[in-house]
C-alpha positions in Angstrom: -42.1 28.5 40.8 -41.9 28.1 44.3 -38.8 25.8 45.4 -38.4 24.1 49.2 -38.2 25.9 52.0 -37.4 25.4 55.7 -40.6 25.4 57.7 -40.2 26.3 61.7 -37.8 24.9 63.7 -37.7 21.4 63.0 -35.2 21.6 60.1 -37.5 20.2 57.9 -37.9 21.2 54.2 -41.7 22.4 52.3 -42.1 20.1 50.4 -45.5 21.0 49.2 -46.4 22.1 45.3 -48.8 22.9 42.9 -50.1 21.2 40.3 -48.0 24.0 37.7 -45.2 23.5 39.3 -45.0 19.9 39.0 -46.3 20.0 35.6 -43.7 22.1 34.6 -40.8 20.5 36.2 -41.7 17.3 34.1 -42.0 19.4 31.2 -38.5 20.6 32.0 -37.0 17.3 32.6 -38.5 16.2 30.0 -36.7 19.2 27.7 -34.0 18.5 29.3 -33.3 14.7 27.9 -34.7 15.8 24.3 -32.3 18.1 24.2 -30.2 14.9 25.6 -30.5 12.9 23.3 -29.9 14.9 20.2 -27.2 15.7 21.2 -26.1 12.0 21.5 -27.9 12.1 17.7 -25.8 14.4 16.2 -22.8 13.2 18.3 -23.3 10.1 16.1 -24.1 11.2 13.3 -20.9 13.7 13.0 -18.9 10.1 14.1 -20.3 8.4 11.5 -19.6 11.2 9.0 -16.2 11.1 9.5 -15.8 7.3 9.7 -17.2 7.4 6.5 -14.4 10.4 5.4 -11.8 8.2 6.3 -12.8 5.3 4.8 -13.6 6.8 1.4 -9.5 8.6 2.4 -8.0 4.8 2.6 -10.0 2.7 0.0 -8.8 5.6 -2.4 -5.8 4.9 -1.1 -6.0 1.4 -1.0 -7.4 1.4 -5.0 -4.6 3.4 -6.1 -2.2 0.8 -4.7 -4.0 -1.4 -6.6 -3.6 -0.6 -9.6 -0.3 0.8 -9.6 -0.2 -2.4 -8.3 -1.6 -4.6 -11.7 0.3 -2.2 -13.4 2.9 -3.0 -12.5 2.5 -6.7 -12.3 1.8 -7.2 -16.1 4.5 -5.1 -17.1 6.8 -7.2 -15.3 5.1 -10.3 -16.3 5.8 -9.5 -20.5 9.6 -8.4 -19.1 9.6 -12.1 -18.7 7.8 -13.4 -20.7 10.7 -11.1 -23.4 13.1 -11.7 -21.0 12.7 -15.9 -20.8 12.2 -15.7 -24.7 16.3 -14.3 -25.2 17.4 -17.1 -23.2 17.8 -18.3 -26.6 20.3 -15.1 -27.9 21.6 -16.6 -24.0 22.8 -19.6 -25.2 24.4 -18.2 -28.4 26.6 -16.0 -25.9 27.2 -19.1 -23.6 28.4 -21.2 -26.5 30.5 -18.8 -27.9 32.0 -18.5 -24.5 35.5 -20.7 -23.9 34.8 -21.6 -27.4 37.3 -22.1 -30.8 36.1 -19.6 -32.3 36.4 -17.3 -29.3 39.6 -18.9 -28.7 40.5 -17.3 -32.7 38.4 -13.5 -32.5 40.4 -13.6 -29.0 44.1 -14.5 -30.7 42.9 -11.6 -34.5 42.0 -8.6 -30.8 45.5 -9.6 -28.9 47.4 -9.1 -32.9 45.5 -5.7 -33.9 43.8 -7.9 -37.1 40.3 -6.6 -35.7 40.0 -2.3 -36.4 39.9 -0.3 -33.8 36.6 1.0 -33.7 34.6 -2.6 -33.3 33.3 -3.7 -29.7 35.3 -6.7 -28.3 32.7 -7.0 -25.1 32.5 -10.1 -26.3 36.0 -10.9 -25.8 36.6 -9.8 -22.3 36.4 -13.0 -20.1 35.2 -10.8 -17.3 32.4 -9.8 -19.4 31.1 -12.9 -20.3 31.0 -14.5 -17.6 29.5 -11.4 -15.8 26.8 -11.2 -17.7 26.3 -15.5 -18.0 26.4 -15.5 -14.2 24.2 -12.3 -13.6 21.7 -14.3 -16.2 22.0 -17.6 -14.4 21.1 -15.3 -10.7 17.7 -13.3 -12.5 17.2 -16.8 -14.0 17.5 -18.2 -10.3 15.3 -15.5 -9.3 12.6 -15.6 -11.5 12.2 -19.6 -10.9 12.5 -19.0 -7.2 9.2 -17.2 -7.1 7.5 -19.0 -9.5 7.0 -21.5 -7.3 6.1 -19.7 -4.1 
């Protein structure tokens, strides 16, 4: 293939090409454009594949979090219902705390008239008070969360 040449002393370029050379230039230009388009399509396909893979990973991770959240919420609701039902037992403790029966039982324990192997945590003023306070705080948390 012949390219531009200088002609004479004038410094002008000879731009004469024959018809076959011109056709070859256009064909080469077309092939280059085709290669460039093919490369762009491959890059787009690679990018789409990478985005799909990232989405797949993200969705799997978040799906696992969703499943775990549902399990934990179900378990918490079941425990909350159980705890709310247990409040009738807590009220028994509350009624006992500071009652005459408690005072009489406390006096028996102080006098050593109760067996040594009998657990007497209910006779500890701090023990019952702390449980009742903690119960009140837990109920507040539950009710506060219910109103949100």
